[in-house]
PDBQT receptor file of N, H, CA, C and O in Angstrom, charges set to zero:
ATOM      1  N   MET A   1      -1.171   1.982  -2.257  1.00  0.00    +0.000 N 
ATOM      2  CA  MET A   1       0.051   2.613  -2.639  1.00  0.00    +0.000 C 
ATOM      3  C   MET A   1       0.053   2.723  -4.158  1.00  0.00    +0.000 C 
ATOM      4  O   MET A   1       0.059   1.692  -4.832  1.00  0.00    +0.000 OA
ATOM      5  N   PRO A   2       0.047   3.913  -4.722  1.00  0.00    +0.000 N 
ATOM      6  CA  PRO A   2       0.049   4.067  -6.171  1.00  0.00    +0.000 C 
ATOM      7  C   PRO A   2       1.422   3.819  -6.784  1.00  0.00    +0.000 C 
ATOM      8  O   PRO A   2       2.451   4.138  -6.187  1.00  0.00    +0.000 OA
ATOM      9  N   PHE A   3       1.422   3.252  -7.971  1.00  0.00    +0.000 N 
ATOM     10  H   PHE A   3       0.586   2.993  -8.456  1.00  0.00    +0.000 HD
ATOM     11  CA  PHE A   3       2.629   3.010  -8.771  1.00  0.00    +0.000 C 
ATOM     12  C   PHE A   3       3.749   2.345  -7.967  1.00  0.00    +0.000 C 
ATOM     13  O   PHE A   3       4.832   2.916  -7.837  1.00  0.00    +0.000 OA
ATOM     14  N   PRO A   4       3.505   1.146  -7.427  1.00  0.00    +0.000 N 
ATOM     15  CA  PRO A   4       4.536   0.486  -6.617  1.00  0.00    +0.000 C 
ATOM     16  C   PRO A   4       5.729   0.046  -7.450  1.00  0.00    +0.000 C 
ATOM     17  O   PRO A   4       5.555  -0.342  -8.605  1.00  0.00    +0.000 OA
ATOM     18  N   PRO A   5       6.935   0.096  -6.897  1.00  0.00    +0.000 N 
ATOM     19  CA  PRO A   5       8.111  -0.414  -7.603  1.00  0.00    +0.000 C 
ATOM     20  C   PRO A   5       7.958  -1.917  -7.860  1.00  0.00    +0.000 C 
ATOM     21  O   PRO A   5       7.334  -2.621  -7.066  1.00  0.00    +0.000 OA
ATOM     22  N   ALA A   6       8.514  -2.400  -8.946  1.00  0.00    +0.000 N 
ATOM     23  H   ALA A   6       9.021  -1.829  -9.592  1.00  0.00    +0.000 HD
ATOM     24  CA  ALA A   6       8.367  -3.805  -9.342  1.00  0.00    +0.000 C 
ATOM     25  C   ALA A   6       8.905  -4.777  -8.299  1.00  0.00    +0.000 C 
ATOM     26  O   ALA A   6       8.355  -5.867  -8.143  1.00  0.00    +0.000 OA
ATOM     27  N   ASP A   7       9.956  -4.416  -7.587  1.00  0.00    +0.000 N 
ATOM     28  H   ASP A   7      10.403  -3.530  -7.714  1.00  0.00    +0.000 HD
ATOM     29  CA  ASP A   7      10.580  -5.331  -6.627  1.00  0.00    +0.000 C 
ATOM     30  C   ASP A   7      10.142  -5.086  -5.178  1.00  0.00    +0.000 C 
ATOM     31  O   ASP A   7      10.793  -5.561  -4.247  1.00  0.00    +0.000 OA
ATOM     32  N   LEU A   8       9.063  -4.361  -4.988  1.00  0.00    +0.000 N 
ATOM     33  H   LEU A   8       8.534  -3.975  -5.744  1.00  0.00    +0.000 HD
ATOM     34  CA  LEU A   8       8.620  -3.996  -3.645  1.00  0.00    +0.000 C 
ATOM     35  C   LEU A   8       8.320  -5.214  -2.774  1.00  0.00    +0.000 C 
ATOM     36  O   LEU A   8       8.782  -5.275  -1.634  1.00  0.00    +0.000 OA
ATOM     37  N   LEU A   9       7.568  -6.170  -3.274  1.00  0.00    +0.000 N 
ATOM     38  H   LEU A   9       7.193  -6.121  -4.200  1.00  0.00    +0.000 HD
ATOM     39  CA  LEU A   9       7.150  -7.307  -2.448  1.00  0.00    +0.000 C 
ATOM     40  C   LEU A   9       8.310  -8.177  -2.005  1.00  0.00    +0.000 C 
ATOM     41  O   LEU A   9       8.237  -8.808  -0.950  1.00  0.00    +0.000 OA
ATOM     42  N   ALA A  10       9.360  -8.225  -2.775  1.00  0.00    +0.000 N 
ATOM     43  H   ALA A  10       9.419  -7.713  -3.632  1.00  0.00    +0.000 HD
ATOM     44  CA  ALA A  10      10.525  -9.024  -2.387  1.00  0.00    +0.000 C 
ATOM     45  C   ALA A  10      11.149  -8.498  -1.095  1.00  0.00    +0.000 C 
ATOM     46  O   ALA A  10      11.741  -9.263  -0.333  1.00  0.00    +0.000 OA
ATOM     47  N   SER A  11      11.019  -7.200  -0.851  1.00  0.00    +0.000 N 
ATOM     48  H   SER A  11      10.538  -6.579  -1.470  1.00  0.00    +0.000 HD
ATOM     49  CA  SER A  11      11.607  -6.619   0.355  1.00  0.00    +0.000 C 
ATOM     50  C   SER A  11      10.627  -6.568   1.531  1.00  0.00    +0.000 C 
ATOM     51  O   SER A  11      10.982  -6.107   2.616  1.00  0.00    +0.000 OA
ATOM     52  N   LEU A  12       9.397  -7.042   1.316  1.00  0.00    +0.000 N 
ATOM     53  H   LEU A  12       9.108  -7.417   0.435  1.00  0.00    +0.000 HD
ATOM     54  CA  LEU A  12       8.376  -7.024   2.371  1.00  0.00    +0.000 C 
ATOM     55  C   LEU A  12       7.712  -8.395   2.508  1.00  0.00    +0.000 C 
ATOM     56  O   LEU A  12       6.531  -8.528   2.189  1.00  0.00    +0.000 OA
ATOM     57  N   PRO A  13       8.425  -9.401   2.966  1.00  0.00    +0.000 N 
ATOM     58  CA  PRO A  13       7.856 -10.748   3.017  1.00  0.00    +0.000 C 
ATOM     59  C   PRO A  13       6.724 -10.920   4.025  1.00  0.00    +0.000 C 
ATOM     60  O   PRO A  13       5.986 -11.902   3.948  1.00  0.00    +0.000 OA
ATOM     61  N   ASP A  14       6.569  -9.990   4.970  1.00  0.00    +0.000 N 
ATOM     62  H   ASP A  14       7.169  -9.192   5.033  1.00  0.00    +0.000 HD
ATOM     63  CA  ASP A  14       5.516 -10.132   5.977  1.00  0.00    +0.000 C 
ATOM     64  C   ASP A  14       4.284  -9.279   5.683  1.00  0.00    +0.000 C 
ATOM     65  O   ASP A  14       3.477  -9.039   6.581  1.00  0.00    +0.000 OA
ATOM     66  N   ALA A  15       4.127  -8.817   4.442  1.00  0.00    +0.000 N 
ATOM     67  H   ALA A  15       4.783  -9.012   3.713  1.00  0.00    +0.000 HD
ATOM     68  CA  ALA A  15       2.958  -8.043   4.040  1.00  0.00    +0.000 C 
ATOM     69  C   ALA A  15       2.122  -8.865   3.065  1.00  0.00    +0.000 C 
ATOM     70  O   ALA A  15       2.660  -9.533   2.182  1.00  0.00    +0.000 OA
ATOM     71  N   ALA A  16       0.805  -8.810   3.232  1.00  0.00    +0.000 N 
ATOM     72  H   ALA A  16       0.368  -8.267   3.950  1.00  0.00    +0.000 HD
ATOM     73  CA  ALA A  16      -0.108  -9.535   2.354  1.00  0.00    +0.000 C 
ATOM     74  C   ALA A  16      -0.736  -8.570   1.354  1.00  0.00    +0.000 C 
ATOM     75  O   ALA A  16      -1.140  -7.468   1.726  1.00  0.00    +0.000 OA
ATOM     76  N   VAL A  17      -0.821  -8.971   0.106  1.00  0.00    +0.000 N 
ATOM     77  H   VAL A  17      -0.493  -9.867  -0.196  1.00  0.00    +0.000 HD
ATOM     78  CA  VAL A  17      -1.474  -8.177  -0.931  1.00  0.00    +0.000 C 
ATOM     79  C   VAL A  17      -2.977  -8.417  -0.826  1.00  0.00    +0.000 C 
ATOM     80  O   VAL A  17      -3.430  -9.560  -0.886  1.00  0.00    +0.000 OA
ATOM     81  N   THR A  18      -3.753  -7.341  -0.669  1.00  0.00    +0.000 N 
ATOM     82  H   THR A  18      -3.385  -6.413  -0.620  1.00  0.00    +0.000 HD
ATOM     83  CA  THR A  18      -5.205  -7.482  -0.583  1.00  0.00    +0.000 C 
ATOM     84  C   THR A  18      -5.916  -6.962  -1.821  1.00  0.00    +0.000 C 
ATOM     85  O   THR A  18      -7.082  -7.288  -2.044  1.00  0.00    +0.000 OA
ATOM     86  N   SER A  19      -5.232  -6.156  -2.631  1.00  0.00    +0.000 N 
ATOM     87  H   SER A  19      -4.285  -5.891  -2.450  1.00  0.00    +0.000 HD
ATOM     88  CA  SER A  19      -5.829  -5.627  -3.851  1.00  0.00    +0.000 C 
ATOM     89  C   SER A  19      -4.722  -5.148  -4.783  1.00  0.00    +0.000 C 
ATOM     90  O   SER A  19      -3.697  -4.629  -4.342  1.00  0.00    +0.000 OA
ATOM     91  N   VAL A  20      -4.955  -5.336  -6.089  1.00  0.00    +0.000 N 
ATOM     92  H   VAL A  20      -5.788  -5.758  -6.447  1.00  0.00    +0.000 HD
ATOM     93  CA  VAL A  20      -3.980  -4.908  -7.098  1.00  0.00    +0.000 C 
ATOM     94  C   VAL A  20      -4.732  -4.275  -8.255  1.00  0.00    +0.000 C 
ATOM     95  O   VAL A  20      -5.784  -4.769  -8.660  1.00  0.00    +0.000 OA
ATOM     96  N   SER A  21      -4.203  -3.195  -8.783  1.00  0.00    +0.000 N 
ATOM     97  H   SER A  21      -3.348  -2.793  -8.454  1.00  0.00    +0.000 HD
ATOM     98  CA  SER A  21      -4.709  -2.586 -10.011  1.00  0.00    +0.000 C 
ATOM     99  C   SER A  21      -3.494  -2.193 -10.842  1.00  0.00    +0.000 C 
ATOM    100  O   SER A  21      -2.363  -2.301 -10.366  1.00  0.00    +0.000 OA
ATOM    101  N   PRO A  22      -3.706  -1.739 -12.069  1.00  0.00    +0.000 N 
ATOM    102  CA  PRO A  22      -2.548  -1.341 -12.884  1.00  0.00    +0.000 C 
ATOM    103  C   PRO A  22      -1.723  -0.204 -12.277  1.00  0.00    +0.000 C 
ATOM    104  O   PRO A  22      -0.551  -0.039 -12.616  1.00  0.00    +0.000 OA
ATOM    105  N   ILE A  23      -2.330   0.578 -11.382  1.00  0.00    +0.000 N 
ATOM    106  H   ILE A  23      -3.282   0.444 -11.107  1.00  0.00    +0.000 HD
ATOM    107  CA  ILE A  23      -1.603   1.727 -10.828  1.00  0.00    +0.000 C 
ATOM    108  C   ILE A  23      -1.435   1.708  -9.322  1.00  0.00    +0.000 C 
ATOM    109  O   ILE A  23      -0.809   2.611  -8.766  1.00  0.00    +0.000 OA
ATOM    110  N   SER A  24      -1.980   0.693  -8.636  1.00  0.00    +0.000 N 
ATOM    111  H   SER A  24      -2.488  -0.040  -9.087  1.00  0.00    +0.000 HD
ATOM    112  CA  SER A  24      -1.855   0.706  -7.177  1.00  0.00    +0.000 C 
ATOM    113  C   SER A  24      -1.778  -0.698  -6.598  1.00  0.00    +0.000 C 
ATOM    114  O   SER A  24      -2.051  -1.696  -7.266  1.00  0.00    +0.000 OA
ATOM    115  N   LEU A  25      -1.400  -0.732  -5.341  1.00  0.00    +0.000 N 
ATOM    116  H   LEU A  25      -1.179   0.079  -4.798  1.00  0.00    +0.000 HD
ATOM    117  CA  LEU A  25      -1.244  -1.980  -4.605  1.00  0.00    +0.000 C 
ATOM    118  C   LEU A  25      -1.730  -1.719  -3.185  1.00  0.00    +0.000 C 
ATOM    119  O   LEU A  25      -1.343  -0.729  -2.563  1.00  0.00    +0.000 OA
ATOM    120  N   THR A  26      -2.582  -2.611  -2.670  1.00  0.00    +0.000 N 
ATOM    121  H   THR A  26      -2.897  -3.415  -3.175  1.00  0.00    +0.000 HD
ATOM    122  CA  THR A  26      -3.061  -2.489  -1.305  1.00  0.00    +0.000 C 
ATOM    123  C   THR A  26      -2.486  -3.642  -0.497  1.00  0.00    +0.000 C 
ATOM    124  O   THR A  26      -2.601  -4.807  -0.876  1.00  0.00    +0.000 OA
ATOM    125  N   LEU A  27      -1.866  -3.293   0.626  1.00  0.00    +0.000 N 
ATOM    126  H   LEU A  27      -1.773  -2.346   0.934  1.00  0.00    +0.000 HD
ATOM    127  CA  LEU A  27      -1.205  -4.284   1.469  1.00  0.00    +0.000 C 
ATOM    128  C   LEU A  27      -1.805  -4.300   2.862  1.00  0.00    +0.000 C 
ATOM    129  O   LEU A  27      -2.418  -3.330   3.307  1.00  0.00    +0.000 OA
ATOM    130  N   ARG A  28      -1.613  -5.429   3.543  1.00  0.00    +0.000 N 
ATOM    131  H   ARG A  28      -1.115  -6.217   3.181  1.00  0.00    +0.000 HD
ATOM    132  CA  ARG A  28      -1.993  -5.548   4.953  1.00  0.00    +0.000 C 
ATOM    133  C   ARG A  28      -0.847  -6.220   5.691  1.00  0.00    +0.000 C 
ATOM    134  O   ARG A  28      -0.235  -7.169   5.201  1.00  0.00    +0.000 OA
ATOM    135  N   SER A  29      -0.576  -5.704   6.876  1.00  0.00    +0.000 N 
ATOM    136  H   SER A  29      -1.073  -4.933   7.274  1.00  0.00    +0.000 HD
ATOM    137  CA  SER A  29       0.482  -6.282   7.694  1.00  0.00    +0.000 C 
ATOM    138  C   SER A  29       0.263  -5.874   9.141  1.00  0.00    +0.000 C 
ATOM    139  O   SER A  29      -0.257  -4.793   9.415  1.00  0.00    +0.000 OA
ATOM    140  N   ASP A  30       0.659  -6.736  10.064  1.00  0.00    +0.000 N 
ATOM    141  H   ASP A  30       1.082  -7.614   9.842  1.00  0.00    +0.000 HD
ATOM    142  CA  ASP A  30       0.605  -6.396  11.483  1.00  0.00    +0.000 C 
ATOM    143  C   ASP A  30       1.899  -5.735  11.952  1.00  0.00    +0.000 C 
ATOM    144  O   ASP A  30       2.040  -5.400  13.129  1.00  0.00    +0.000 OA
ATOM    145  N   THR A  31       2.829  -5.550  11.041  1.00  0.00    +0.000 N 
ATOM    146  H   THR A  31       2.715  -5.822  10.086  1.00  0.00    +0.000 HD
ATOM    147  CA  THR A  31       4.104  -4.919  11.360  1.00  0.00    +0.000 C 
ATOM    148  C   THR A  31       3.875  -3.440  11.677  1.00  0.00    +0.000 C 
ATOM    149  O   THR A  31       3.329  -2.723  10.838  1.00  0.00    +0.000 OA
ATOM    150  N   PRO A  32       4.270  -2.961  12.853  1.00  0.00    +0.000 N 
ATOM    151  CA  PRO A  32       4.002  -1.571  13.223  1.00  0.00    +0.000 C 
ATOM    152  C   PRO A  32       4.749  -0.541  12.376  1.00  0.00    +0.000 C 
ATOM    153  O   PRO A  32       4.301   0.602  12.274  1.00  0.00    +0.000 OA
ATOM    154  N   ASP A  33       5.861  -0.912  11.774  1.00  0.00    +0.000 N 
ATOM    155  H   ASP A  33       6.225  -1.840  11.856  1.00  0.00    +0.000 HD
ATOM    156  CA  ASP A  33       6.640   0.050  10.987  1.00  0.00    +0.000 C 
ATOM    157  C   ASP A  33       6.465  -0.140   9.480  1.00  0.00    +0.000 C 
ATOM    158  O   ASP A  33       7.367   0.176   8.704  1.00  0.00    +0.000 OA
ATOM    159  N   LEU A  34       5.306  -0.657   9.066  1.00  0.00    +0.000 N 
ATOM    160  H   LEU A  34       4.573  -0.914   9.696  1.00  0.00    +0.000 HD
ATOM    161  CA  LEU A  34       5.087  -0.934   7.644  1.00  0.00    +0.000 C 
ATOM    162  C   LEU A  34       5.249   0.323   6.786  1.00  0.00    +0.000 C 
ATOM    163  O   LEU A  34       5.875   0.266   5.728  1.00  0.00    +0.000 OA
ATOM    164  N   THR A  35       4.701   1.440   7.221  1.00  0.00    +0.000 N 
ATOM    165  H   THR A  35       4.192   1.485   8.081  1.00  0.00    +0.000 HD
ATOM    166  CA  THR A  35       4.796   2.667   6.427  1.00  0.00    +0.000 C 
ATOM    167  C   THR A  35       6.249   3.045   6.166  1.00  0.00    +0.000 C 
ATOM    168  O   THR A  35       6.615   3.350   5.030  1.00  0.00    +0.000 OA
ATOM    169  N   GLN A  36       7.066   3.029   7.187  1.00  0.00    +0.000 N 
ATOM    170  H   GLN A  36       6.769   2.782   8.109  1.00  0.00    +0.000 HD
ATOM    171  CA  GLN A  36       8.478   3.370   7.025  1.00  0.00    +0.000 C 
ATOM    172  C   GLN A  36       9.178   2.369   6.103  1.00  0.00    +0.000 C 
ATOM    173  O   GLN A  36      10.013   2.753   5.284  1.00  0.00    +0.000 OA
ATOM    174  N   ARG A  37       8.840   1.102   6.235  1.00  0.00    +0.000 N 
ATOM    175  H   ARG A  37       8.162   0.789   6.900  1.00  0.00    +0.000 HD
ATOM    176  CA  ARG A  37       9.456   0.074   5.389  1.00  0.00    +0.000 C 
ATOM    177  C   ARG A  37       9.030   0.223   3.930  1.00  0.00    +0.000 C 
ATOM    178  O   ARG A  37       9.825  -0.035   3.025  1.00  0.00    +0.000 OA
ATOM    179  N   LEU A  38       7.782   0.637   3.693  1.00  0.00    +0.000 N 
ATOM    180  H   LEU A  38       7.137   0.847   4.428  1.00  0.00    +0.000 HD
ATOM    181  CA  LEU A  38       7.322   0.861   2.320  1.00  0.00    +0.000 C 
ATOM    182  C   LEU A  38       8.099   2.004   1.674  1.00  0.00    +0.000 C 
ATOM    183  O   LEU A  38       8.541   1.890   0.531  1.00  0.00    +0.000 OA
ATOM    184  N   TYR A  39       8.264   3.098   2.402  1.00  0.00    +0.000 N 
ATOM    185  H   TYR A  39       7.905   3.190   3.330  1.00  0.00    +0.000 HD
ATOM    186  CA  TYR A  39       9.048   4.212   1.861  1.00  0.00    +0.000 C 
ATOM    187  C   TYR A  39      10.498   3.799   1.624  1.00  0.00    +0.000 C 
ATOM    188  O   TYR A  39      11.085   4.163   0.605  1.00  0.00    +0.000 OA
ATOM    189  N   ALA A  40      11.070   3.055   2.540  1.00  0.00    +0.000 N 
ATOM    190  H   ALA A  40      10.593   2.759   3.368  1.00  0.00    +0.000 HD
ATOM    191  CA  ALA A  40      12.457   2.596   2.382  1.00  0.00    +0.000 C 
ATOM    192  C   ALA A  40      12.607   1.658   1.186  1.00  0.00    +0.000 C 
ATOM    193  O   ALA A  40      13.676   1.580   0.582  1.00  0.00    +0.000 OA
ATOM    194  N   ALA A  41      11.525   0.944   0.847  1.00  0.00    +0.000 N 
ATOM    195  H   ALA A  41      10.656   1.007   1.338  1.00  0.00    +0.000 HD
ATOM    196  CA  ALA A  41      11.557   0.010  -0.279  1.00  0.00    +0.000 C 
ATOM    197  C   ALA A  41      11.271   0.687  -1.614  1.00  0.00    +0.000 C 
ATOM    198  O   ALA A  41      11.326   0.040  -2.659  1.00  0.00    +0.000 OA
ATOM    199  N   GLY A  42      10.961   2.000  -1.590  1.00  0.00    +0.000 N 
ATOM    200  H   GLY A  42      10.917   2.526  -0.741  1.00  0.00    +0.000 HD
ATOM    201  CA  GLY A  42      10.774   2.726  -2.840  1.00  0.00    +0.000 C 
ATOM    202  C   GLY A  42       9.389   3.281  -3.090  1.00  0.00    +0.000 C 
ATOM    203  O   GLY A  42       9.165   3.902  -4.129  1.00  0.00    +0.000 OA
ATOM    204  N   ALA A  43       8.452   3.084  -2.180  1.00  0.00    +0.000 N 
ATOM    205  H   ALA A  43       8.634   2.580  -1.335  1.00  0.00    +0.000 HD
ATOM    206  CA  ALA A  43       7.119   3.664  -2.361  1.00  0.00    +0.000 C 
ATOM    207  C   ALA A  43       7.227   5.184  -2.280  1.00  0.00    +0.000 C 
ATOM    208  O   ALA A  43       7.943   5.708  -1.428  1.00  0.00    +0.000 OA
ATOM    209  N   TRP A  44       6.521   5.895  -3.159  1.00  0.00    +0.000 N 
ATOM    210  H   TRP A  44       5.938   5.469  -3.852  1.00  0.00    +0.000 HD
ATOM    211  CA  TRP A  44       6.591   7.354  -3.098  1.00  0.00    +0.000 C 
ATOM    212  C   TRP A  44       5.348   7.960  -2.469  1.00  0.00    +0.000 C 
ATOM    213  O   TRP A  44       5.327   9.156  -2.178  1.00  0.00    +0.000 OA
ATOM    214  N   LEU A  45       4.298   7.145  -2.251  1.00  0.00    +0.000 N 
ATOM    215  H   LEU A  45       4.315   6.173  -2.488  1.00  0.00    +0.000 HD
ATOM    216  CA  LEU A  45       3.105   7.624  -1.562  1.00  0.00    +0.000 C 
ATOM    217  C   LEU A  45       2.455   6.442  -0.859  1.00  0.00    +0.000 C 
ATOM    218  O   LEU A  45       2.181   5.418  -1.484  1.00  0.00    +0.000 OA
ATOM    219  N   VAL A  46       2.210   6.581   0.435  1.00  0.00    +0.000 N 
ATOM    220  H   VAL A  46       2.433   7.413   0.943  1.00  0.00    +0.000 HD
ATOM    221  CA  VAL A  46       1.548   5.540   1.219  1.00  0.00    +0.000 C 
ATOM    222  C   VAL A  46       0.331   6.186   1.870  1.00  0.00    +0.000 C 
ATOM    223  O   VAL A  46       0.461   7.133   2.647  1.00  0.00    +0.000 OA
ATOM    224  N   LEU A  47      -0.845   5.673   1.551  1.00  0.00    +0.000 N 
ATOM    225  H   LEU A  47      -0.951   4.904   0.920  1.00  0.00    +0.000 HD
ATOM    226  CA  LEU A  47      -2.084   6.224   2.090  1.00  0.00    +0.000 C 
ATOM    227  C   LEU A  47      -2.612   5.328   3.200  1.00  0.00    +0.000 C 
ATOM    228  O   LEU A  47      -2.451   4.109   3.135  1.00  0.00    +0.000 OA
ATOM    229  N   PRO A  48      -3.244   5.914   4.226  1.00  0.00    +0.000 N 
ATOM    230  CA  PRO A  48      -3.794   5.095   5.307  1.00  0.00    +0.000 C 
ATOM    231  C   PRO A  48      -5.048   4.349   4.863  1.00  0.00    +0.000 C 
ATOM    232  O   PRO A  48      -5.737   4.770   3.934  1.00  0.00    +0.000 OA
ATOM    233  N   ALA A  49      -5.329   3.260   5.523  1.00  0.00    +0.000 N 
ATOM    234  H   ALA A  49      -4.769   2.918   6.278  1.00  0.00    +0.000 HD
ATOM    235  CA  ALA A  49      -6.528   2.478   5.230  1.00  0.00    +0.000 C 
ATOM    236  C   ALA A  49      -7.774   3.262   5.620  1.00  0.00    +0.000 C 
ATOM    237  O   ALA A  49      -7.744   4.073   6.545  1.00  0.00    +0.000 OA
ATOM    238  N   GLY A  50      -8.870   3.014   4.907  1.00  0.00    +0.000 N 
ATOM    239  H   GLY A  50      -8.895   2.355   4.156  1.00  0.00    +0.000 HD
ATOM    240  CA  GLY A  50     -10.155   3.592   5.277  1.00  0.00    +0.000 C 
ATOM    241  C   GLY A  50     -10.501   4.903   4.614  1.00  0.00    +0.000 C 
ATOM    242  O   GLY A  50     -11.542   5.483   4.923  1.00  0.00    +0.000 OA
ATOM    243  N   LEU A  51      -9.670   5.393   3.713  1.00  0.00    +0.000 N 
ATOM    244  H   LEU A  51      -8.824   4.923   3.462  1.00  0.00    +0.000 HD
ATOM    245  CA  LEU A  51     -10.011   6.641   3.029  1.00  0.00    +0.000 C 
ATOM    246  C   LEU A  51     -11.177   6.403   2.079  1.00  0.00    +0.000 C 
ATOM    247  O   LEU A  51     -11.229   5.377   1.400  1.00  0.00    +0.000 OA
ATOM    248  N   GLU A  52     -12.116   7.353   2.029  1.00  0.00    +0.000 N 
ATOM    249  H   GLU A  52     -12.074   8.186   2.581  1.00  0.00    +0.000 HD
ATOM    250  CA  GLU A  52     -13.271   7.213   1.152  1.00  0.00    +0.000 C 
ATOM    251  C   GLU A  52     -12.960   7.576  -0.287  1.00  0.00    +0.000 C 
ATOM    252  O   GLU A  52     -13.687   7.157  -1.189  1.00  0.00    +0.000 OA
ATOM    253  N   GLY A  53     -11.924   8.326  -0.530  1.00  0.00    +0.000 N 
ATOM    254  H   GLY A  53     -11.334   8.666   0.202  1.00  0.00    +0.000 HD
ATOM    255  CA  GLY A  53     -11.615   8.763  -1.883  1.00  0.00    +0.000 C 
ATOM    256  C   GLY A  53     -12.264  10.097  -2.192  1.00  0.00    +0.000 C 
ATOM    257  O   GLY A  53     -12.676  10.822  -1.287  1.00  0.00    +0.000 OA
ATOM    258  N   CYS A  54     -12.353  10.418  -3.470  1.00  0.00    +0.000 N 
ATOM    259  H   CYS A  54     -12.018   9.829  -4.205  1.00  0.00    +0.000 HD
ATOM    260  CA  CYS A  54     -12.863  11.718  -3.903  1.00  0.00    +0.000 C 
ATOM    261  C   CYS A  54     -14.384  11.784  -3.912  1.00  0.00    +0.000 C 
ATOM    262  O   CYS A  54     -14.966  12.861  -3.787  1.00  0.00    +0.000 OA
ATOM    263  N   ILE A  55     -15.027  10.627  -4.060  1.00  0.00    +0.000 N 
ATOM    264  H   ILE A  55     -14.555   9.752  -4.162  1.00  0.00    +0.000 HD
ATOM    265  CA  ILE A  55     -16.482  10.597  -4.162  1.00  0.00    +0.000 C 
ATOM    266  C   ILE A  55     -17.048  10.045  -2.857  1.00  0.00    +0.000 C 
ATOM    267  O   ILE A  55     -16.716   8.926  -2.467  1.00  0.00    +0.000 OA
ATOM    268  N   PRO A  56     -17.898  10.813  -2.178  1.00  0.00    +0.000 N 
ATOM    269  CA  PRO A  56     -18.471  10.315  -0.922  1.00  0.00    +0.000 C 
ATOM    270  C   PRO A  56     -19.314   9.063  -1.156  1.00  0.00    +0.000 C 
ATOM    271  O   PRO A  56     -19.939   8.914  -2.206  1.00  0.00    +0.000 OA
ATOM    272  N   ALA A  57     -19.325   8.183  -0.191  1.00  0.00    +0.000 N 
ATOM    273  H   ALA A  57     -18.817   8.304   0.662  1.00  0.00    +0.000 HD
ATOM    274  CA  ALA A  57     -20.127   6.963  -0.284  1.00  0.00    +0.000 C 
ATOM    275  C   ALA A  57     -21.611   7.311  -0.241  1.00  0.00    +0.000 C 
ATOM    276  O   ALA A  57     -22.017   8.246   0.450  1.00  0.00    +0.000 OA
ATOM    277  N   ALA A  58     -22.417   6.554  -0.983  1.00  0.00    +0.000 N 
ATOM    278  H   ALA A  58     -22.087   5.795  -1.544  1.00  0.00    +0.000 HD
ATOM    279  CA  ALA A  58     -23.869   6.763  -0.971  1.00  0.00    +0.000 C 
ATOM    280  C   ALA A  58     -24.419   6.365   0.393  1.00  0.00    +0.000 C 
ATOM    281  O   ALA A  58     -23.939   5.418   1.016  1.00  0.00    +0.000 OA
ATOM    282  N   ARG A  59     -25.411   7.083   0.839  1.00  0.00    +0.000 N 
ATOM    283  H   ARG A  59     -25.802   7.852   0.333  1.00  0.00    +0.000 HD
ATOM    284  CA  ARG A  59     -26.017   6.782   2.152  1.00  0.00    +0.000 C 
ATOM    285  C   ARG A  59     -27.390   6.232   1.993  1.00  0.00    +0.000 C 
ATOM    286  O   ARG A  59     -28.050   5.922   2.985  1.00  0.00    +0.000 OA
TER     287      ARG A  59
């Protein structure tokens, strides 16, 4: 999730942080409605897990 709101984690106690950078936050949760809860908490973009990004992986 790029540019997460500062108070996002306080509203999501059942999500685990798996990665952090200055511009993004990666979360994991078994909660089925995590995407909806992230948007409700102020996230403006939620990407699904497993995206390769702009550069294809080397084979």
